[in-house]
N, C-alpha and C positions, 0 to 999 in steps of 0.2 A: 549748637554750633561746634564744629570740629576743627582744632588747632592742632597743628604738628610742626616738628622741628626735626631736620634731617641734614647731616654732613654727607653730601653726595659724592665728596671726593673726585670732583669733574663732572660738571653737568653735562658737558659733550659726551663723556664716556658712558653716562649713565642715564642719558635721556630716554632711550626705549624703556627703560625700566621705570623711570619717574613717571612717564606718561602713563603707563599701564597701572602703576600704583595709586595714581590721582583719581583714575577713573574707577578703579575697584573699590577705593576706600571712601570716595565722596568727601574728601577733605576740603574744607571752606577756606582756610588761611593754612599756608605752609611757609615756614622760616627755613631758609636754605642757606648753607655754610659751604666754603671750600669750592665755589664755582669754577675756579681755575680758567676763567674766559673774561674777556673785557666786556664791559656793558654792551658795546656794539656787536658783539658776538653772541650775546644772549639769545636763547631760542624763544623770543617773544611770540612769533607766528604760531608754533607749535601749541604753546600754552594757551594763546587767545582762541584757538579752536577748541579748547576744551572749556572755555569760559573764564580764564584767569587773566586778571591784570598782574603787571609785575613791575616792582620797584628794585632797581638794581644798583648797587655799589661794588663795582669790581674794575679791576685795571689790567687783567689778563695774566697775572701772575699766580701764585699758589694759593692765595687767599680769595677773597671775594664773597659777598653775601647778597641775599635777595629775599624779598617777600612776594608771595603769591597769594590773590586773593580773589575770591568769587562774590564777595560780600562788600565791595567797596575798598578803596585804597585812596585815602585821603590825608592832607597834612603830612605828606612824606618828608622825612628829614633823612639824607644821606651823610653818614659819618657819626662820630662821637663828639657832641659839643664839648669843647675844652679837652679833647683828648690829646695824648702825648704823641710825639713824633717819633719814628724810627729811621735811622738814616736820612733825616732830613724831611721825611714826608709822613702824612697820617695815612697809615695803611687802611685799605677799604674793609674795616672789620664790623661795621654796624650799620643797619637801616632801621627806620621805624615808621610807623604809619598808623592811622585809624582804620581799622578794619570792622565794618558793622559797629557794634555795640562795644568793641574792645579796643584799646591802644596796645600795639604789639611792637616789640623790638626783635630782630635777629641779629645776634651776635657771634663773632668768631674771636673768641678770646686769645691773644698771642700765646704761643706755646711755651715760651721761656727758655726752652733749649737746654740749659743746665743752671745749676744754682750757682750764682756768682757771675753769670754772663750777662751782657748788657740787655739781652733780650729778656732776661728775667725780672731785671730793674724795670724795663719797660712794661712788662706784663702786670707787675703790681702797681704801677701808676696808671696803666689803662683801667684797672678795676677801680681804682680811686676816683678817675674821672667819670667811670660809669655810674658809681654810687651818687656823685653829685648830680649827673644828669638826670637821673631817673627818680630822684628824691620826691619831686612835686608830684608826678604821676602815682608812685607808690603809696602817696598819703591820700590819694584822691578817692572819689565814690565810684569812678568808673571803672570796670575791669581792665586790669593792666598786667601785662607779663613780659617778662625778657626770657627769650627762648633762644637755646643755640649749644654750640660747642664750647663749654667753659674752660676746657683743658685743665680741670682741677677735679678730683674725686673728693666728695665732700667728707668721707670718713673712712676708716680702715675697711668697713664693710662693703666699700664701693670699689674695692679691688680684689682681684681673685687671690694675690698673696702679698700681703703687706711687706714681708721680708725682700720680696723681689725689688720692691720701689724704694727701699730705703736709700735715703740721701739724694733721690732723684727729684725732678720737678714734678708737679701734679698732685703731691701728697704733703708738701711741706707745710709747716705751721703758719707761714706767712700767706701761703695762698689760700689755706682754709680759713685764716682770718679775713681775707678780702671776701669770702663768702659770707662769712658771719656778719660782716659789715654790712653787706646788702640786706641780710635779713633784719638787722637792726634798722635800716631806713624803711622797712615796712614790707618787705618781700618774704615769702615762705616758699620752700623747697616742694613742689608738687612732685611727689615721689611716685613713679608709674609701677604698676605690676609687672612681673615678667610673665611672659607667654610659656616657659620653661625653666626649670632649675629654680632656686629659691632666690635669686638676687638679681635685680633689673639692671644688668650690665647694658651698655649701649655701644661700646667700641670693643672690637677684637682685633688685635695685630693680624695682618695677613701670614705672618711667618709661624712656623714652629706649630702648625695645626692649632692655632690658639682657639678659633671659633669652634670646632668640634670638641676640643677638650674643655670648652666654656672658660677659658683663661682670660677674662676681659676686665673691663672697667666701666664705672658710670661716670661719664664725663659730660654727656649731653643732658642739659638740664632745663627745667621749666621754673622759674621764679616768679610768682604772681603775688598780687596784691591781695588784701583780704576779700574784696568783692570778686575778685577772679577765683580765688581759691575756694570760696563758698559756693561758687557756680559749677565747680568741677563734679561731674557724675561719673567718671570714669577716666582711667588713665594708664597707657600700657606701653611696652617696649615691643614694636612690631619686628620681633626677631627674625620672621620668616623671610624678611626682606634682605637679611643679611646672608642668605644662602644662596648657593648656585653661582656659575660663572658670571662674571662680571658684576658682582655686588661691590657696593661701597664696604669699607671697613667699619662703618658707623651703620646702625639701624635708627629707622626713624622712632621718634617718641610722640605718642599721639594722646591729645587731651580731648575729652568731651565737655562741653559745657551746656548748662540750661539756662541761657540767656535769651 
């Protein structure tokens, strides 16, 4: 079984690449973030033609998440149970479902904007709600994973130059403590292998030639419980999909499971 996560940075802009990638990789389940479309605008027909069901939590703004599956899509939950609101609404940042033998979440963790901003506080509260929401599945016997854009680099090794990010979001002790709390709840970081260079970055800014200079970050993560982690036979960053015209600024992270 092949499961992947990909912040597509607009599914409308990336649709031809997405469809070609799905066909070429044989992915069974794909967690998508930053759809930037409403649930009504989502390309269900095009994906159905490739054999994928879709569960979508999106409102047409800059966020939005989805789950695509060729192996079943049951017990769908839209949103983060008990999650906090921002500006009076719970943003569409989570969707979960049972896909074949595994329970899977697609998450797009709030960015945080800057330390001390209300969105940063919201981000930490969102992590706390996530830990509570996944605790039962994390401790269960069924393969379970939370995949997506976490907007946190777990360690200094996961950014190209720690000095550049000093004092900024994505690397603060509080954000990294939130990841540690998820691990304490029974989830481990499934670290992929890079297809090039020595670090498995998943995001490179569009500006200042960040991608060709490999000035990246590892912020797209796969956190799985013990049954999930034990079933992993391979995991890699599909860096090739970050190349070329019309690419997202994130690369897919692909995990193969023996289940």
